[in-house]
C-alpha positions as CSV (number, residue, x, y, z in Angstrom):
1,X,89.2,78.0,183.9
2,X,88.2,76.1,181.0
3,X,85.8,76.4,179.2
4,X,83.3,73.6,178.3
5,X,83.2,72.4,174.7
6,X,80.7,74.4,172.6
7,X,78.8,72.0,171.0
8,X,78.1,72.7,167.1
9,X,75.1,73.8,165.5
10,X,73.6,71.5,163.1
11,X,70.9,71.1,160.6
12,X,70.1,67.8,159.0
13,X,68.0,68.4,155.7
14,X,65.6,65.0,155.4
15,X,64.3,62.7,158.3
16,X,64.9,59.3,156.0
17,X,67.0,56.2,157.5
18,X,70.5,58.2,156.7
19,X,69.7,61.7,157.6
20,X,68.0,60.3,161.5
21,X,70.6,58.2,162.0
22,X,73.4,61.0,161.7
23,X,71.3,63.2,164.0
24,X,71.5,60.6,166.3
25,X,75.5,60.2,166.1
26,X,75.7,64.1,166.0
27,X,73.4,64.6,169.2
28,X,75.2,61.9,171.1
29,X,78.8,63.8,170.1
30,X,77.0,66.7,172.4
31,X,75.9,68.4,169.1
32,X,72.4,70.5,168.9
33,X,70.9,69.0,165.8
34,X,67.6,69.7,163.4
35,X,66.2,67.8,161.5
36,X,64.5,69.4,158.6
37,X,61.9,67.3,156.5
38,X,59.7,68.6,153.5
39,X,56.6,66.0,154.2
40,X,54.2,67.2,156.7
41,X,54.0,63.6,157.7
42,X,56.6,61.5,157.4
43,X,55.7,57.9,156.4
44,X,56.8,55.3,155.1
45,X,55.4,53.1,152.9
46,X,54.2,49.4,152.0
47,X,58.6,48.4,152.4
48,X,60.5,46.0,153.7
49,X,63.8,46.5,154.0
50,X,67.3,44.3,155.3
51,X,69.3,46.0,157.7
52,X,73.2,44.5,157.5
53,X,75.5,43.8,160.1
54,X,77.9,46.5,159.2
55,X,74.7,48.7,159.3
56,X,73.8,46.8,162.8
57,X,77.2,46.9,164.0
58,X,77.2,51.3,163.5
59,X,73.5,51.2,165.1
60,X,74.3,49.2,168.5
61,X,76.9,51.9,169.1
62,X,73.8,54.6,168.7
63,X,71.5,52.6,171.2
64,X,69.2,51.0,168.8
65,X,66.7,48.6,170.6
66,X,66.3,45.6,167.6
67,X,63.5,44.4,169.4
68,X,61.7,47.8,168.6
69,X,62.2,47.0,164.9
70,X,60.0,43.7,165.1
71,X,62.7,42.4,163.0
72,X,63.7,38.8,161.7
73,X,67.3,37.9,161.9
74,X,68.2,36.0,158.8
75,X,71.6,34.0,157.6
76,X,71.5,33.3,154.4
77,X,70.1,32.9,151.1
78,X,68.3,30.2,148.5
79,X,68.2,30.6,145.3
80,X,65.5,29.4,143.5
81,X,65.7,28.6,139.7
82,X,62.0,30.5,138.6
83,X,60.6,27.8,136.1
84,X,62.0,24.2,137.7
85,X,61.5,25.6,140.8
86,X,65.1,23.9,142.0
87,X,66.7,25.8,144.6
88,X,70.0,26.3,146.5
89,X,71.0,27.2,149.6
90,X,74.2,29.6,150.7
91,X,74.1,30.1,154.0
92,X,77.0,32.3,156.1
93,X,75.5,31.8,159.4
94,X,76.1,35.0,161.9
95,X,79.3,36.6,161.6
96,X,80.3,39.4,163.7
97,X,83.3,40.5,165.2
98,X,84.5,39.4,168.3
99,X,82.0,39.3,171.2
100,X,79.4,41.1,168.6
101,X,77.8,38.0,167.0
102,X,74.7,39.4,165.7
103,X,72.9,38.4,162.6
104,X,71.1,40.7,159.7
105,X,67.6,41.2,160.2
106,X,64.6,41.7,157.8
107,X,61.7,44.6,159.1
108,X,59.7,47.1,157.9
109,X,60.8,50.3,156.8
110,X,58.3,52.4,158.9
111,X,59.2,50.6,162.0
112,X,63.0,50.9,161.5
113,X,62.4,54.6,161.0
114,X,60.2,54.5,164.1
115,X,62.6,53.2,166.0
116,X,65.5,55.8,164.6
117,X,63.2,58.8,165.0
118,X,62.8,57.8,168.9
119,X,66.8,57.8,169.4
120,X,67.4,61.0,167.6
121,X,64.1,62.9,169.4
122,X,63.1,61.0,172.9
123,X,64.0,63.3,175.7
124,X,65.9,60.3,177.5
125,X,69.1,59.5,176.4
126,X,73.0,60.9,175.2
127,X,72.9,65.0,174.7
128,X,69.7,67.1,173.7
129,X,67.4,65.7,171.5
130,X,67.0,66.1,168.2
131,X,64.2,68.9,166.7
132,X,62.2,67.9,164.0
133,X,60.4,70.4,162.5
134,X,58.4,68.7,160.0
135,X,56.8,70.6,156.7
136,X,60.0,72.2,156.2
137,X,61.0,72.4,152.6
138,X,64.7,73.5,152.1
139,X,64.6,75.4,148.9
140,X,68.2,76.9,149.0
141,X,71.8,76.5,151.0
142,X,75.1,78.2,151.4
143,X,77.6,76.0,151.7
144,X,80.4,78.6,152.7
145,X,77.9,80.3,155.6
146,X,76.0,77.2,156.8
147,X,72.6,78.6,156.1
148,X,69.7,76.9,154.9
149,X,66.5,78.6,153.3
150,X,62.7,77.4,154.1
151,X,60.0,77.7,151.6
152,X,58.2,80.0,153.6
153,X,61.4,82.2,153.4
154,X,62.7,81.6,156.8
155,X,66.8,81.8,157.1
156,X,68.0,79.0,159.5
157,X,71.7,79.3,160.0
158,X,74.2,76.8,161.6
159,X,77.8,75.7,161.9
160,X,77.2,72.1,159.9
161,X,74.7,71.5,157.0
162,X,73.9,68.1,156.5
163,X,72.7,67.0,153.0
164,X,70.4,63.9,153.8
165,X,67.9,64.8,151.2
166,X,67.9,62.0,149.1
167,X,68.0,61.3,145.1
168,X,66.4,64.1,144.5
169,X,69.1,66.2,147.0
170,X,68.7,70.2,146.8
171,X,71.9,70.3,148.8
172,X,73.4,68.3,146.1
173,X,72.7,71.0,143.6
174,X,74.3,73.8,145.8
175,X,77.6,71.8,146.6
176,X,77.7,70.7,142.7
177,X,77.2,74.8,142.0
178,X,74.2,72.6,139.8
179,X,71.5,70.3,139.3
180,X,72.3,66.9,138.7
181,X,69.0,64.3,137.8
182,X,69.3,60.8,139.0
183,X,69.8,58.3,135.9
184,X,67.3,55.6,135.0
185,X,68.9,52.3,134.6
186,X,65.8,50.6,132.8
187,X,65.1,48.3,135.7
188,X,61.8,48.6,137.6
189,X,60.3,46.4,140.6
190,X,56.6,45.7,142.0
191,X,56.6,46.3,146.2
192,X,53.7,44.7,148.1
193,X,53.1,43.3,151.4
194,X,51.4,39.9,152.1
195,X,49.3,38.9,155.0
196,X,51.3,35.6,156.3
197,X,48.2,34.3,158.3
198,X,47.1,32.8,155.1
199,X,50.5,30.5,154.9
200,X,49.9,27.0,154.2
201,X,51.9,24.0,153.2
202,X,51.4,24.2,149.7
203,X,54.1,27.4,149.8
204,X,56.3,24.9,151.1
205,X,59.5,27.1,149.5
206,X,58.6,29.6,151.5
207,X,58.2,28.2,155.1
208,X,61.4,25.7,154.5
209,X,64.4,27.4,156.0
210,X,62.9,30.2,158.0
211,X,66.2,32.2,158.9
212,X,67.0,32.7,155.0
213,X,65.6,35.0,152.5
214,X,64.0,33.8,149.1
215,X,64.9,34.7,145.9
216,X,63.2,33.7,142.4
217,X,65.6,34.2,139.2
218,X,64.7,33.5,135.3
219,X,67.8,32.3,134.1
220,X,68.6,32.1,130.4
221,X,67.0,35.2,129.2
222,X,68.0,38.5,127.9
223,X,66.2,40.9,130.3
224,X,66.3,40.9,134.1
225,X,63.4,39.2,136.4
226,X,63.7,38.2,139.9
227,X,61.4,37.5,142.9
228,X,62.6,38.5,146.7
229,X,60.9,37.6,149.6
230,X,61.8,37.6,153.2
231,X,59.1,38.3,156.6
232,X,58.8,41.6,158.3
233,X,56.9,42.4,161.7
234,X,57.7,39.4,163.8
235,X,56.8,37.4,160.6
236,X,53.0,38.7,160.4
237,X,54.1,39.7,156.8
238,X,56.0,39.2,153.8
239,X,57.9,42.0,151.9
240,X,57.7,40.8,148.2
241,X,59.8,42.6,145.8
242,X,59.7,41.8,142.1
243,X,62.3,43.3,139.6
244,X,62.3,43.7,135.7
245,X,63.7,45.0,133.0
246,X,60.7,48.1,132.5
247,X,61.4,48.9,128.6
248,X,58.5,51.7,129.3
249,X,60.0,53.4,132.2
250,X,60.3,56.9,129.2
251,X,56.5,56.7,128.0
252,X,54.3,59.4,129.4
253,X,51.7,56.8,130.6
254,X,53.9,55.2,133.1
255,X,52.3,54.8,136.4
256,X,53.4,53.6,140.0
257,X,50.7,51.9,140.4
258,X,50.0,48.8,139.8
259,X,47.6,46.0,140.1
260,X,48.4,42.2,141.7
261,X,47.2,41.4,137.6
262,X,50.5,43.2,136.4
263,X,52.7,41.7,139.0
264,X,51.0,38.2,138.1
265,X,51.3,39.3,134.0
266,X,55.2,40.1,134.6
267,X,56.0,36.7,136.4
268,X,53.4,34.3,134.4
269,X,55.8,31.9,133.6
270,X,57.6,30.9,137.1
271,X,56.8,27.0,138.6
272,X,52.9,27.5,139.7
273,X,54.2,26.9,143.6
274,X,55.8,30.1,143.2
275,X,52.4,32.0,142.2
276,X,50.8,30.9,145.1
277,X,52.2,33.2,147.4
278,X,50.6,36.0,145.4
279,X,46.7,34.5,146.4
280,X,48.0,35.6,150.0
281,X,46.3,39.2,150.9
282,X,48.0,41.7,149.7
283,X,47.7,44.3,152.8
284,X,49.1,46.8,151.1
285,X,49.2,49.5,148.0
286,X,51.1,47.5,145.7
287,X,53.5,50.1,143.8
288,X,55.9,50.2,140.6
289,X,59.2,51.6,141.4
290,X,61.6,53.3,138.7
291,X,65.1,52.2,140.2
292,X,67.6,55.7,139.6
293,X,71.3,56.0,140.3
294,X,73.3,58.9,141.1
295,X,76.7,59.0,138.6
296,X,79.8,59.3,141.0
297,X,80.1,62.4,141.9
298,X,83.2,65.1,141.6
299,X,82.8,65.8,145.5
300,X,80.2,65.4,148.0
301,X,81.5,68.6,150.8
302,X,81.7,72.6,150.1
303,X,82.2,74.8,152.6
304,X,80.4,73.5,156.0
305,X,78.1,71.7,154.2
306,X,78.1,67.5,153.3
307,X,76.4,64.9,151.2
308,X,75.1,61.9,153.1
309,X,73.4,58.6,151.9
310,X,71.0,59.0,148.5
311,X,72.1,62.2,148.0
312,X,75.3,61.0,147.5
313,X,75.0,57.6,146.3
314,X,72.4,56.0,145.8
315,X,72.1,53.1,143.1
316,X,70.1,50.0,142.7
317,X,69.8,47.0,145.9
318,X,71.8,44.3,144.2
319,X,74.7,44.3,146.4
320,X,73.1,42.6,150.0
321,X,73.0,46.6,151.0
322,X,69.1,47.2,152.1
323,X,66.7,48.7,149.9
324,X,68.3,49.8,148.0
325,X,71.5,49.1,149.3
326,X,71.1,53.0,150.4
327,X,70.5,52.3,153.8
328,X,73.5,50.4,155.2
329,X,75.7,52.6,153.3
330,X,73.7,55.9,154.6
331,X,74.2,54.4,158.1
332,X,77.5,53.8,157.9
333,X,77.7,57.4,156.6
334,X,76.4,58.8,159.3
335,X,78.6,56.6,161.9
336,X,81.9,58.0,160.6
337,X,80.6,61.9,160.6
338,X,79.4,61.5,164.0
339,X,83.1,60.0,164.9
340,X,84.5,62.7,163.0
341,X,83.2,65.4,164.8
342,X,83.1,64.9,168.2
343,X,82.5,67.8,170.8
344,X,85.0,70.3,171.3
345,X,85.1,70.8,166.8
346,X,85.2,74.6,166.3
347,X,83.5,75.8,163.3
348,X,87.1,76.1,161.5
349,X,88.1,72.6,161.6
350,X,84.6,71.7,160.3
351,X,86.2,71.7,156.4
352,X,89.0,69.7,157.2
353,X,86.4,67.3,159.0
354,X,84.0,66.5,156.1
355,X,86.4,66.0,153.7
356,X,88.1,63.0,155.9
357,X,84.5,62.1,155.6
358,X,84.2,62.8,151.6
359,X,87.8,60.6,151.8
360,X,87.1,57.8,154.3
361,X,83.9,57.2,152.7
362,X,83.9,58.4,148.9
363,X,85.6,55.2,147.3
364,X,83.8,52.6,149.5
365,X,80.3,54.1,148.5
366,X,81.0,54.5,145.0
367,X,82.4,50.7,144.7
368,X,79.4,49.2,146.0
369,X,77.4,51.7,144.1
370,X,79.4,50.8,140.6
371,X,79.3,47.1,141.8
372,X,75.8,47.3,142.1
373,X,74.5,48.9,138.8
374,X,77.2,46.2,137.3
375,X,75.8,43.4,138.1
376,X,72.3,45.0,137.5
377,X,73.5,45.2,133.6
378,X,75.6,42.2,133.7
379,X,74.3,39.8,130.9
380,X,71.3,42.3,129.8
381,X,70.5,41.4,133.7
382,X,70.8,37.6,133.2
383,X,71.3,35.8,136.5
384,X,72.1,38.8,137.7
385,X,71.8,37.2,141.7
386,X,74.3,34.4,141.2
387,X,76.7,36.9,141.6
388,X,74.2,38.2,144.5
389,X,74.5,35.8,146.1
390,X,78.2,35.0,146.6
391,X,78.4,39.1,147.4
392,X,77.2,39.4,150.6
393,X,80.7,38.7,152.1
394,X,82.2,40.7,149.5
395,X,80.2,43.7,150.2
396,X,81.0,44.0,153.4
397,X,84.9,44.3,152.7
398,X,85.9,47.5,153.5
399,X,83.7,47.8,156.3
400,X,85.5,49.9,158.8
401,X,84.6,47.8,162.0
402,X,84.4,44.7,160.4
403,X,87.7,43.1,161.1
404,X,86.5,39.6,160.8
405,X,83.9,39.4,157.9
406,X,81.6,36.6,157.2
407,X,82.1,34.0,154.7
408,X,79.5,31.3,152.9
409,X,79.6,28.4,155.0
410,X,77.5,26.1,153.2
411,X,75.9,25.7,149.9
412,X,73.6,23.0,148.8
413,X,70.5,22.1,146.9
414,X,67.5,22.3,148.7
């Protein structure tokens, strides 16, 4: 009699977008998954996110219900000159592979995460539901044995440890054998949500071309300033991000909180029609985020532990791969990991299989990371969204499941 394949015991550290997608993929492969999250209550505040076609291909394979994301499809971008008010439409249309013709979407990050948690932990679905113990801070990991230690002293043994614990990753330190601090890049951004119910004809620049995102770019300056807007929650909310070169990041009084006036002061010389958007009711805290990067790592693996997402390759969001870029790359990471670890994988096979994951993913993820940062810093930040507009096809160039790429089908003044 042939014994049934034995599922792996998997510990995933971090219940963000990458960690939950990995939980779904490994659950679907037949493994027993626990996702350890340090927060007592995992919430996502005031942020929209773009989910690109490369990520959606993975998510559709894993069973995501896109209606639950309350997302808005988009297939292009209008790039406005901040001072003249003139815009150029970049339209690439829908661009899936054969029989898979769907568009990228914008959605609220919390709606996205809630759908991933549902898929990972619901009783229905393929495989055993993943366990998600909140308030479980991981303080140490032994990559060789596959064990983790929680802040309460408890030790958890597993066949595989997946470090999806973000830009300040504990698992990264144990794999590298030393702490590695994320690097500031001198760019910060304001993030907030606006109530779309008050939009009127005075903001036609936003309402025209409803299936494209809008960017407002300052050109001819030696510092970066760009506003990005798009709808979320079935168009009930507007996500607003304002990027800028931030020379104050190193000051001790730097604050992550901001006001409407702070935003207006930074973008005060925009054409008046763009500033009208900030007259809409603000329905979230106004946050100011430092953008940070993780330098290319010598390795993502050690023993039976592997890094995924931000912990391995966090970067800035200038290559069309979600806020931060990180979401789409982390989802690709998770999809590949699920394929490489089918039911029947033995504990002895894990080191070679996660090494294959690094081989398949590291070059692509680091390419996107480097190009995103290079574009952000090009010409001291001047006009970085010109290559950004052209990059949506380029950014998919190496996607493992995408033989037919999107191409810009139209570019014209608006």
